[in-house]
C-alpha positions, -999 to +999 in steps of 0.1 A: -040-178+453-009-155+461+011-174+435-013-159+409+004-125+419+039-136+422+044-163+394+059-137+372+072-148+337+072-185+348+034-187+345+026-225+341+013-219+305+034-190+295+053-191+262+078-165+252+065-162+218+032-153+230+041-131+259+045-092+259+063-073+284+044-041+294+067-014+308+050+015+325+077+042+328+077+073+350+096+106+346+129+105+364+124+068+369+150+053+345+151+021+366+116+011+352+130+012+316+161-008+327+139-033+347+115-038+319+144-044+293+160-068+318+129-089+321+124-087+284+159-102+280+157-127+307+125-142+294+131-140+257+097-126+251+094-113+217+073-082+225+085-052+246+059-027+249+067+007+267+036+026+274+038+065+269+034+088+298+030+125+302+063+144+302+085+115+293+103+128+262+135+113+275+122+079+267+119+079+229+123+045+211+159+053+204+166+053+240+148+020+247+167+005+219+201+019+233+191+005+267+181-029+252+213-031+232+194-043+202+172-028+177+140-050+171+106-043+154+091-060+185+102-029+206+072-008+204+067+026+224+035+043+230+026+079+224+016+105+251-007+092+277-024+114+302-027+087+330-027+051+338-062+044+321-048+058+289-018+036+291-041+006+296-063+015+266-030+015+246-021-017+259-057-031+249-050-016+213-018-036+212-033-067+224-061-064+197-034-056+170-013-087+182-038-115+188-012-139+191-003-125+226-020-146+253+001-135+282+011-102+296+039-094+319+032-061+335+060-041+352+065-009+368+074+009+402+062-015+432+041+012+447+024+018+414+019-019+402-013-026+421-032+003+406-019-006+372-029-042+374-065-032+387-067-005+360-059-031+333-084-056+347-112-030+344-101-021+309-100-056+296-135-062+313-149-032+293-134-045+261-143-081+268-106-092+266-092-115+291-055-128+293-033-136+321-013-108+337+019-115+357+028-085+376+065-079+384+073-049+408+104-029+402+122-010+430+147+018+425+183+006+433+189+041+446+160+037+473+140+068+462+110+068+439+113+103+427+149+116+427+141+152+424+120+149+457+138+120+474+104+105+482+107+068+491+084+043+473+065+035+505+056+072+509+036+070+476+016+039+488-011+061+506-016+081+475-020+050+454-046+037+476-065+068+475-063+069+436-075+032+435-105+041+456-112+072+436-109+056+403-130+025+412-160+050+414-153+061+377-149+024+366-112+029+357-100+007+382-113-029+389-139-031+418-134-058+443-158-081+426-143-076+392-109-084+409-124-115+426-139-127+392-105-121+374-085-142+402-111-170+400-107-172+363-068-167+364-067-196+390-086-220+368-069-216+335 
């Protein structure tokens, strides 16, 4: 079952024409943008979706196009989002607007990826949408997660676990049973 979590873009039924790369950036974390663009190029996926975040005016579409080295109508950037559940609601809107997408590669900072995947599973469950998610963790080549603070990614993990537990009570993050159901489904498709 671990292969479900690490199969990445090589999902057995994945198809570049039907795959979207969802990048979840963070302020002062340019490596997330670069990593997402690199995955997009390597996998020749048609869609590159960059979710909006709070306080990331440094990542307008023009910046993403510059990093990608190509301007494509398939590069789409989200608007301001308050938090991860907002990003996943935007992702769901994108999935509904692009019904040909049948596979989602989700990429963000390694410490943040588990909560993002669980939040997406919960959002899809609420919207009665289900597509395979292939998570790809990114690490900062400089070693720190937050350059202004110098915090390492592992230092953020306890905070992420606390947020997972807290947001499970509100239904914004998948419960253990929802996660188990998703994994059973994912294993059998």
